[in-house]
N, C-alpha and C positions, 0 to 999 in steps of 0.2 A: 444577157448577160449573165441573167436570171439558171440560164443553161447546164453550170458547171452543180449550183447547189438541187438545180432537180437532178441530174444522171448521181447526185453521191444519193439522194433518198432514195431512188427506187435500186441503188446498188447496197445500199450498209441494210446494218443486220444478218447478212450470209457469214458462215462459219466458214467457207473457202475460204482459202488465203488466195485466190486468184480473184475472186470479187472485191474482197478485203481491199485488194491495189488498185483495182478496175476504180472505187470506190474514190481513192483517194483520187488517182489518175483525171479524173469526171471533175472534179472536185479544186485541183493547181495545175490542170491543163495552161490556166492565163494567169499564172503567178508569173514576172521576171523575175532574171536576175538581181536587175539594179532595184529592185521593188516595187516596180511602177502596176505590177501587174493586177487582175483580183481576182477571187473574191476576198478577199483577209492580206492586201500591202505584203505579204508575202516576202524573205530578201533571204537569199545564195542558198547557203544548207541549212534553210528554217525549212526551203522544198521541199519537199518527196522528190527523192533520184526517180519515179518510175513518170511519177508529173513529168518532172525534166527533160527527158527521154521524149516525152511524148508531146512537150510544147517544142521543140526542131521538128517533130516529124511531123505536128500537127500544122503550122508550118512549113514546111514543103511541101507539104501535101496540097495548102494554100492554097502556093503560086505555080504550080504548074496543072489548077481544077480549074477551064472557064465555068466564071461564073457570070449571074444576070447583067454584073455591072463593069467585068474583066476577064477579057480572053486569061487563056491559061499560055508559062508560062514554057518556056526551052526547059529544061534540067540546070545545061550551062549562064541561064538569064536565074533562073530558082539561088542555085549556088550566091551566082554574083550578088543577089537580095542578099539572102543573106549573108552576105563575109560583111558586102559594107552598109549594107543599110538602105531602105530607102522612105517614103514618105509613114512608110504604116510598119516600117520592116529596123531595127537599132540589134544589132548585135549585140549590143551592152543587157540585153534581153534574155540570153540566151546562158549557160551555163558556160561556160566557156573551154571546159575539160569534156560536154556534152557538142555542143560548137564541135570542137574539132575530131568528135572520133568521128560525125556525121557527113565532116570532108574525106577524112581520109578511108571513108567505109563510102564514098561519093558512087562510086560505080555500083556498088550496090545496093541501091538510094537510087537510079537512076533502073536499073534493072528491075528490081521487085519492083516501080512502079508503069512502067510500063507492061512486067506481069497483065498487072492488079483491072485494067485498062480492055476495056468492051470491045470487041475483034472487028 
């Protein structure tokens, strides 16, 4: 759970608005809409919008990616988990507007993910 604070430390202090936003994303991308996240337990709109967007993208990527402890999910299965939840993911952890936007752009998520994978 320290990677959020470490990421902010790496990016802080820049005059670049992009790196300043990156520092906020690094620190807050594991905060949850329902307040159950970390590192600060922020809730709802107290979480910076870029971090709320990254939270959805990060979980989608984690579900789609193979890990030593789990196989990769298909696009449809990842969407199903994000919509219904499972033992690790609950849709209440996401900003409902950001999650709805992700579902509306689901085809683009699938295309971007597919293009990012090695051939």
